[in-house]
N, C-alpha and C positions, 0 to 999 in steps of 0.2 A: 695432259698432264693437266691446262686450265680450263678444257671442257671437265673434269671432275670435281674440280676448286668448284666452280658452276654450278655442275648436280647435284653438290653435297652442300651447297648455299643454301640454292632452290626446296632441296627437303628438310634441309633445316630449320628453315626461314620461311618461305612462303607456303611450300604447302607439305602435308595439311597442316589448318593452323586449327589450335584447338578453341573450339570457343570460350568464354569466360564461364564459369558454370555458378546458377545465382545462388545466393547464400540458401545457408539451409532459414525452412519457414519457422517460426517458434515453435514450440510443441503443442501450447496454447489456442491457437489460431485456428486448428482444425479438426478441436473438440465440441461437441455440442454441449449447451451453456447447461446443463447436470453435469455434464463430465466436470468442464470447466471449476464448478462450483467446489464439487466433491477434492479435486486435487488441490483448489487454494483451499479451503480449509485446511487438510490432511501437511500440507506445506506449513499453513499456522500455527496448527498444533505444533509440531516441531519446533515452534523457531524460526522457520525458512520465511520469514513476511515478502523480504527482497522478492523472492523468486513467485512465492504465493501473488504478485501484484498483479501478474505479467497475467496470470488463468482468470482473476475479476476483474483485470481489465477488458477480455474476452469476454466474458460473462457482462459485462455493461456494454460492451457494443452490441451485442446478441439481443440483450432486454434492458432497452434505455428508458421502459418509462416502470421499471421495477426497483421496488426500492428497496429491497435485501441484495438487490444487483451494485447498487451505487453504493448504499453503505457499505457494503462491503469492502466494494474495491477503495472506499475513501478508508475507511479503516487499516486495510495493509499497508494503504501509502504511507499510513502514520507512523505504523509499526516499524515500516523499513527504514525509516528518520532515526528509530533508535535504535536498530540493531547492530548490533557486535559481532564480530568472530575474534578469536584467537590467534595471530600473528606470530609471530618468533615470539612468545611466549607474553606475550602482552594480547590485551583487551584492546579492540578498534572498531570502529564502525566501520558497518560493508560497506558504507559508499566512501568514493573516493574525499570529498571534498565539505567542507560545510555548505557550499554553493549549489549543490547537490541534494544534501537533508534541508535547504530550506527550501527549495525547488518540490521536494517531494512532500514534505508539512505545508505549501502553500496547496500544493494541487490536491491535498488532503482534503483540506475547509475547502475549497470552492467541489469537490465530491459531493465532500458532506453537508453543503449549502441543495442542493442539487437531492440528495435522498432524503432531505428535510423537506426539499418542496414535491417530493413525489409521496411523502408518509398521508397516510388516511388515517389513523390513530392514534389518540393519545400518546399509547404508549411507544408507538414508532418517535413519536417527535422526546419522546422521553430518552430515547435512548439513542437518539443524535445530540440535545443537550446533554446528557450526564456523558456523552465518548468528546463533547466538547468544550466542558468543565474536568475532567482527566487529562485531554492535551492542552489547556493553559496552565494548570497545575503542575504539570512536566517543564512546564518552561519558567517556570517562577512565580506566575501569575496565580498566586495560591486564592487572594480576594475574590478575583473574576471570577477563578474557578468554583468555587464557594457559589456563588449567582449562579451559574449553568446549572450545578449541581443541583440546588434549593428549584431551579424552576423544572426539572425533569423528574423531582420526585414531586411537586404540584402537577404534574401531568399525569401520574403512576406514580398515586397513594399505596398499590399495593406491591412493587417490586420490594422484594429483599435487598433485593442486590443495589439498588440506587440508595435505601435506607441507610444500609452500611456506608455506601462512599458518603452519605451525607455526613454522617456522627462522624468519622475517620475527617473529612475533609472541615469541617465545625474545628476537630480537636488539633487540625494543623495551624488554622489560623488561630485559634486561642494560646496558640504556645509557641507562637513567632511564627507559623512557615515550617518550624521541620516538622521530621518523622517525629 
């Protein structure tokens, strides 16, 4: 009887031990740059910015000298900080805490500076300046946002999007920062 208990213990505890499985790899890590970009864009268009950030991070790692890769990652990070979901009938942020949102915005600003350093045309610099202005405005820094958007308009006077954004930013400031 004792032998059966010992034998049972050996079979259950010692032999054969399962090796712990590795956690599954993130799906974006195994994609080619083009596929990671396409998936990131598709997720962003559907409003899933937090999910898209992983694909854009993969793209940025694969193409560290690409302005587009860095700018896309920066934009996805910022949009992730703003992303909300409906939970129990209420709108709430996708991220768990304000600390996470601050970290996303901070990292977004770092990545945007990196993208700006890789920019080679005035239009690319204008995109970064415009997005910076939008970010400042989103956090209530309307006058600072206007300065950044004016810089964008000077860098790319042909952009109708930037021109419209400039008119809206000037209107917001003139009306006390309200919509």
